[in-house]
C-alpha positions in Angstrom: 18.8 30.4 -6.5 21.6 27.9 -6.1 20.5 26.9 -2.6 16.9 26.6 -3.8 17.9 24.2 -6.6 20.1 22.1 -4.2 17.1 21.9 -1.9 14.9 20.6 -4.7 17.4 17.9 -5.8 18.1 16.7 -2.1 14.2 16.6 -1.7 13.7 14.5 -4.8 16.7 12.2 -3.7 15.3 11.8 -0.2 11.9 10.9 -1.7 13.5 8.2 -3.8 15.4 6.8 -0.8 12.1 6.7 1.2 10.3 5.0 -1.8 13.0 2.3 -2.0 12.6 1.6 1.7 8.9 1.5 1.3 9.0 -1.1 -1.4 11.5 -3.2 0.5 9.0 -3.4 3.4 6.0 -4.0 1.0 8.0 -6.8 -0.4 8.5 -8.2 3.2 4.7 -8.0 3.5 4.3 -10.5 0.6 6.8 -12.9 2.3 5.2 -12.4 5.8 1.7 -13.0 4.3 2.8 -16.3 2.8 4.2 -17.4 6.2 0.8 -16.4 7.8 -1.5 -18.4 5.5 -3.3 -21.1 7.5 -1.9 -19.7 10.8 -4.1 -16.6 11.1 -7.3 -15.9 9.3 -7.3 -13.0 6.8 -9.6 -10.4 8.4 -8.2 -10.9 11.8 -4.8 -10.3 10.4 -6.0 -7.1 8.6 -7.7 -5.7 11.6 -4.9 -6.6 14.1 -2.5 -5.0 11.5 -4.1 -1.6 11.6 -4.8 -1.7 15.3 -1.2 -2.4 16.1 -0.2 0.5 13.8 -2.6 2.8 15.4 -1.2 1.9 18.8 2.2 2.7 17.7 1.1 6.0 16.3 -0.5 7.1 19.7 2.6 6.0 21.5 5.0 7.9 19.4 2.9 10.9 18.4 0.1 11.1 20.8 0.6 14.8 21.7 0.7 15.8 18.0 -2.4 13.8 17.3 -4.3 15.4 20.1 -3.2 18.8 18.9 -4.5 18.0 15.4 -7.8 16.7 16.5 -9.8 19.6 15.2 -8.2 19.3 11.7 -8.5 15.6 11.8 -12.3 15.9 12.5 -12.7 18.4 9.7 -11.1 16.2 7.1 -12.6 12.9 8.3 -14.8 12.1 5.4 -11.8 12.4 3.1 -9.5 10.4 5.2 -12.1 7.7 5.9 -12.6 7.1 2.2 -8.8 7.0 1.8 -8.2 4.6 4.6 -11.1 2.3 3.7 -10.1 2.0 0.1 -6.3 2.3 0.2 -5.4 0.4 3.3 -8.3 -1.6 4.6 -9.8 -2.6 1.2 -6.5 -3.1 -0.6 -5.1 -5.3 2.2 -8.2 -7.4 2.4 -8.4 -8.0 -1.2 -4.7 -9.0 -1.4 -4.9 -11.4 1.3 -8.2 -13.1 -0.1 -6.9 -13.1 -3.6 -3.8 -15.1 -2.5 -6.1 -18.0 -1.7 -7.5 -18.3 -5.3 -4.7 -17.0 -7.7 -1.0 -17.5 -8.3 1.9 -15.3 -7.1 2.6 -14.9 -10.9 -0.8 -13.4 -11.5 -0.6 -11.2 -8.4 2.7 -9.7 -9.5 1.7 -9.1 -13.0 -1.5 -7.4 -12.1 0.0 -5.4 -9.2 2.5 -4.1 -11.9 -0.4 -2.0 -13.4 -0.6 0.3 -10.4 2.0 2.9 -11.8 0.0 3.1 -15.1 -3.2 3.7 -13.2 -1.5 6.4 -11.2 0.2 8.1 -14.2 -3.2 8.2 -16.1 -5.0 9.3 -12.9 -2.5 12.1 -12.4 -3.1 13.4 -15.8 -6.8 13.2 -15.8 -7.4 14.7 -12.3 -4.5 16.9 -11.8 -3.4 17.7 -15.3 0.2 16.5 -14.4 2.2 16.5 -17.6 3.2 12.9 -18.7 6.4 12.8 -20.6 7.5 10.2 -23.1 10.3 9.2 -20.6 7.6 8.4 -17.9 5.6 6.3 -20.3 8.8 4.3 -21.4 9.8 4.0 -17.8 6.4 2.6 -16.7 6.5 0.2 -19.6 10.0 -1.1 -18.9 9.4 -1.5 -15.2 6.1 -3.4 -16.0 8.0 -5.7 -18.3 10.4 -6.1 -15.5 7.7 -7.1 -13.1 6.5 -9.8 -15.6 10.1 -11.0 -16.0 10.7 -11.3 -12.2 7.1 -12.8 -11.5 7.6 -15.5 -14.2 11.3 -15.9 -13.4 11.9 -15.5 -17.2 9.7 -18.6 -18.0 7.9 -17.7 -21.3 5.8 -20.9 -21.0 4.5 -19.7 -17.6 3.6 -16.5 -19.1 1.7 -18.3 -21.9 -0.4 -20.1 -19.4 -1.5 -16.8 -17.7 -5.3 -16.7 -17.3 -7.8 -14.8 -15.1 -9.9 -16.2 -12.3 -11.8 -14.9 -9.3 -8.6 -14.1 -7.3 -7.4 -12.1 -10.3 -10.6 -10.0 -10.4 -10.0 -9.3 -6.6 -6.5 -8.2 -7.5 -7.7 -5.8 -10.3 -10.2 -4.2 -7.8 -7.2 -4.0 -5.4 -4.8 -2.2 -7.8 -7.6 0.2 -8.7 -8.1 1.0 -4.9 -4.5 1.6 -4.3 -4.0 3.7 -7.3 -6.9 5.8 -6.1 -5.4 6.0 -2.7 -2.2 7.2 -4.1 -3.9 9.9 -6.1 -6.0 10.9 -3.1 -2.9 11.6 -1.1 -2.3 14.5 -3.3 -5.4 16.3 -2.5 -4.9 19.6 -1.1 -5.6 19.8 2.7 -4.4 21.2 5.9 -3.5 17.8 7.5 0.1 17.1 8.7 1.7 13.9 7.7 1.1 12.4 11.1 -2.5 13.6 11.2 -3.1 12.2 7.8 -1.6 8.9 8.6 -3.4 8.3 11.8 -6.7 9.2 10.2 -6.3 6.8 7.4 -5.0 3.9 9.8 -8.0 4.5 12.2 -10.4 4.5 9.2 -8.8 1.2 7.9 -9.3 -0.4 11.2 -12.9 0.6 11.8 -13.9 -0.3 8.2 -12.5 -3.8 8.4 -13.6 -4.5 12.0 -17.2 -5.5 11.0 -15.8 -8.1 8.5 -13.5 -9.5 11.3 -16.5 -9.8 13.6 -18.5 -11.6 10.9 -15.4 -13.9 10.3 -15.4 -14.6 14.1 -19.2 -15.5 14.4 -19.2 -17.6 11.2 -16.5 -19.8 12.8 -13.7 -18.9 10.4 -11.4 -17.1 12.7 -8.0 -18.7 13.0 -6.0 -17.5 16.1 -2.2 -17.6 15.7 0.0 -19.7 17.9 2.2 -17.8 20.2 5.2 -17.9 17.9 3.1 -16.3 15.2 2.2 -13.3 17.1 5.9 -12.3 16.5 5.2 -12.5 12.7 2.1 -10.3 13.2 4.4 -7.8 15.1 6.7 -7.7 12.1 3.8 -7.0 9.7 2.6 -4.2 11.9 6.1 -2.6 12.3 7.4 -2.8 8.8 4.8 -3.1 6.0 2.3 -1.1 7.9 3.8 1.4 10.3 7.2 2.5 8.8 6.3 1.8 5.1 3.2 4.1 5.1 5.1 6.9 6.9 7.7 6.7 4.2 5.2 6.5 1.3 3.0 9.4 2.4 6.1 11.6 2.9 7.3 10.6 -0.6 4.0 11.5 -2.3 4.2 14.8 -0.6 7.5 15.5 -1.9 7.4 14.4 -5.5 3.7 13.6 -6.2 1.8 10.3 -6.9 3.0 10.0 -10.6 6.6 9.5 -9.9 6.0 7.7 -6.6 3.8 5.2 -8.1 6.6 3.9 -10.4 8.5 2.5 -7.5 5.6 0.1 -6.6 7.0 -2.2 -9.5 10.1 -2.8 -7.2 7.8 -4.8 -4.8 8.0 -8.1 -6.7 11.8 -7.9 -6.8 12.0 -7.6 -3.0 9.3 -10.1 -2.6 10.9 -12.8 -4.7 
């Protein structure tokens, strides 16, 4: 019994460490995205991001992926929906919303993800919601507001919604749904699940990238900015998603979702 309890504690702490790493990398994504504005068009960045992640997965886990192909095919409908909504859709909406809304609005709206996950966990999985969790989500949301506005009450009083905010609201609903979807019982290994959602994110965003190209809106990055694209692929895309998927499997979506509110802190 003692050993089992110790294992549970260590698994939880391991998940918490992975989630902190995840949010650091997502915070870097916000920094990198701001650096990429005007240097590379949004859809090109989204597609290259997931294509690069897919290449890394094949390089590092090619044999495991090939062995899991029958399982991947069997679950493709489920993983395609996850990848399209949670990775492709969320990333696309975030990049486009940044053109028409403020960083303050993005931070505040993104802070609603843990609440969406908590409510969804209760509604769909009957996960008990404690008073402590409600208080925790409320406090962290207030922390997001404080960080996003840098404590400026006047800035908060001028908060208003626009088209970019609507995109952000859809985006946070998408990512909340993605987080909940990761909990669905399936026979996929972590690697098989990850490669499936990344592949789905790539193929679902590719038509929009092609449209961007033929409409003359594609902006190709200068050579020095390909290094920035590489950083986006490695940290916010490849490593962060590995950590996040593992964390959700260890402690579930409700507790994992709370950590998303750390992103504005690391992005500021």
